[in-house]
Every structure is written in C-alpha cells, then in structure tokens.
VMD Tcl script that draws the C-alpha trace (Angstrom):
set ca {
  {29.08 -9.26 -15.17}
  {31.11 -12.34 -14.43}
  {28.95 -15.30 -13.66}
  {25.48 -14.17 -14.62}
  {25.44 -16.09 -17.88}
  {27.48 -19.07 -16.71}
  {25.67 -19.52 -13.39}
  {22.06 -18.40 -13.89}
  {20.65 -20.83 -11.32}
  {23.01 -19.57 -8.62}
  {21.97 -16.01 -9.42}
  {18.31 -16.94 -9.16}
  {18.99 -18.66 -5.84}
  {20.74 -15.52 -4.57}
  {17.79 -13.27 -5.51}
  {15.34 -15.79 -4.05}
  {17.39 -15.87 -0.84}
  {17.43 -12.06 -0.55}
  {13.68 -11.93 -1.02}
  {13.31 -14.93 1.29}
  {15.09 -13.08 4.09}
  {12.66 -10.20 3.61}
  {9.72 -12.60 3.80}
  {11.20 -14.37 6.83}
  {11.56 -11.10 8.75}
  {7.92 -10.36 8.04}
  {6.83 -13.88 8.98}
  {8.71 -13.76 12.28}
  {7.12 -10.42 13.14}
  {3.68 -11.61 12.07}
  {3.23 -14.64 14.31}
  {0.02 -13.16 15.71}
  {-0.73 -10.84 12.79}
  {-4.04 -12.50 11.93}
  {-5.43 -11.93 15.41}
  {-3.99 -8.41 15.58}
  {-5.42 -7.57 12.14}
  {-8.88 -8.82 13.12}
  {-8.73 -6.76 16.34}
  {-8.19 -3.50 14.42}
  {-10.99 -1.23 13.31}
  {-10.93 -2.11 9.63}
  {-12.55 -0.33 6.69}
  {-15.14 -2.11 4.56}
  {-12.60 -2.63 1.78}
  {-10.15 -4.54 4.03}
  {-9.43 -8.03 2.68}
  {-9.66 -11.07 4.94}
  {-6.49 -11.90 6.87}
  {-6.01 -15.23 5.06}
  {-5.51 -13.44 1.72}
  {-2.23 -11.75 2.65}
  {-0.08 -14.91 2.74}
  {-0.94 -16.15 -0.77}
  {-0.71 -12.65 -2.28}
  {2.71 -12.00 -0.74}
  {3.97 -15.41 -1.82}
  {3.21 -14.58 -5.45}
  {4.62 -11.06 -5.11}
  {7.87 -12.28 -3.56}
  {8.37 -14.69 -6.47}
  {7.81 -11.83 -8.94}
  {10.21 -9.55 -7.04}
  {12.96 -12.19 -7.08}
  {12.46 -12.91 -10.78}
  {12.52 -9.21 -11.60}
  {15.85 -8.59 -9.90}
  {17.31 -11.75 -11.41}
  {16.24 -10.87 -14.97}
  {18.03 -7.52 -14.80}
  {21.11 -9.24 -13.33}
  {21.00 -11.88 -16.07}
  {21.08 -9.22 -18.77}
  {23.33 -6.56 -17.20}
  {25.02 -7.99 -14.13}
  {24.81 -6.13 -10.84}
  {23.93 -2.56 -11.71}
  {23.26 0.51 -9.57}
  {19.52 -0.10 -9.89}
  {20.04 -3.13 -7.67}
  {20.80 -0.70 -4.83}
  {17.24 0.61 -5.24}
  {16.12 -3.03 -5.33}
  {17.87 -3.57 -1.99}
  {16.30 -0.45 -0.49}
  {12.80 -1.68 -1.35}
  {13.60 -5.04 0.28}
  {14.69 -3.26 3.48}
  {11.58 -1.06 3.53}
  {9.43 -4.10 2.82}
  {11.08 -6.06 5.64}
  {10.56 -3.17 8.09}
  {6.81 -2.77 7.60}
  {5.49 -5.91 9.33}
  {7.66 -5.51 12.46}
  {6.56 -1.87 12.67}
  {2.86 -2.50 12.10}
  {2.27 -5.84 13.80}
  {5.35 -6.38 15.96}
  {5.60 -2.92 17.53}
  {2.07 -1.69 16.85}
  {3.50 1.55 15.45}
  {0.82 2.16 12.84}
  {1.97 5.70 12.02}
  {5.62 4.69 11.57}
  {4.46 1.76 9.45}
  {2.52 4.21 7.30}
  {5.62 6.35 6.75}
  {7.54 3.19 5.85}
  {4.92 1.98 3.37}
  {4.70 5.37 1.66}
  {8.48 5.31 1.22}
  {8.21 1.71 -0.03}
  {5.57 2.70 -2.57}
  {7.76 5.52 -3.91}
  {10.82 3.26 -4.12}
  {8.86 0.51 -5.90}
  {7.61 3.04 -8.47}
  {11.17 4.25 -9.00}
  {12.48 0.68 -9.26}
  {9.80 -0.24 -11.77}
  {10.70 2.76 -13.94}
  {14.40 1.93 -13.72}
  {13.97 -1.78 -14.40}
  {11.68 -1.18 -17.40}
  {14.57 0.69 -19.02}
  {16.92 -2.24 -18.40}
  {14.54 -5.15 -19.04}
  {10.89 -4.61 -19.96}
  {9.62 -7.88 -18.48}
  {11.57 -7.32 -15.24}
  {9.90 -3.96 -14.83}
  {6.45 -5.26 -15.68}
  {6.82 -8.04 -13.11}
  {6.83 -5.29 -10.47}
  {3.43 -3.88 -11.49}
  {1.40 -6.25 -9.25}
  {3.75 -5.40 -6.35}
  {3.24 -1.67 -6.93}
  {-0.54 -2.09 -7.12}
  {-0.71 -4.23 -3.98}
  {1.50 -1.90 -1.97}
  {-0.59 1.03 -3.23}
  {-3.68 -0.72 -1.91}
  {-1.89 -1.61 1.34}
  {-0.84 2.04 1.73}
  {-4.47 3.12 1.47}
  {-5.47 0.39 3.94}
  {-2.70 1.39 6.39}
  {-3.73 5.06 6.16}
  {-7.38 4.22 6.79}
  {-6.50 2.02 9.78}
  {-4.44 4.89 11.25}
  {-7.39 7.26 10.84}
  {-9.84 4.77 12.34}
  {-7.59 3.91 15.30}
}
mol new
graphics top color blue
foreach p $ca { graphics top sphere $p radius 0.5 }
foreach p [lrange $ca 0 end-1] q [lrange $ca 1 end] { graphics top cylinder $p $q radius 0.2 }
display resetview
C-alpha cells in the first residue's frame, strides 16, 4: 500500500498508461478497421464505424479510473490480476478481428473478455462501489459487441 495515498497522480498515470497500451495495440491493429468493418456483412443493429472511437475513448477512461480507485483505497490487490487479464483480452480482440481477420477466434476472445469483465465488476464492487459501477458501461458495450461479433461470424 506504500505510495497510493502519497502519490495519487502517479498511480492514476500508471493506470492510464496500462489502459493506453491496450488502446494503442488496438489502434495499431485497426489502421484499416473502418474499411474492413464496412466490407463485412453487417446486421441491421450494427453501429456506424465512426462511433467506435468515441465510445472506446470514454470506456478506456472509465476502466483506468476504476482500477485506480481500488488501488487508491486498497493498494495493489489480487483483483488487479483480473484487471490485467481483461486488459490483455481487450488488447487481443482488435488484432484478431481486424488485423488477422480471425472472426471466430475474436469471438472466443470477446466471450472470455465479457466473462472477465463481469467477474472484475463483481470483485471491484466489493472493494469500491464506484469503481465497480464505472465498469457497467464497459460490460454493456462488450456485451453488445459480443452479440455483434457473433452475428458477423454467422453472416460471414
């Protein structure tokens, strides 16, 4: 627990950096994602490609704040391992789906991500209510994205 109360800004920067790396991996793999997305057979409920960037920007801020709030209150705890796992699964999806075109593998990844986010939310709520609640939009969006990914696989 050393440091979390005396250096809150550094802790926030560390969580923002971890989430930033996740976002960067996705951004690097998504250089032509908009064109690739538009070339897929999409269901009627598919959002426009331009919506993903703003939504993920907000979600990444919430994810960083969530991890940081738990750290502020409790220091690094075992739940942060689950936090790290969701970042890895999150980072893997875009390279799988857009970079490699492995829609089925991306679906497996996003289902695992959805389960891990639900677990993390439940764990974080017990440690810090607000930190857990900050993950609700992330869970809902990834739930929607899971349904979208599944439908795209079926339509492909």
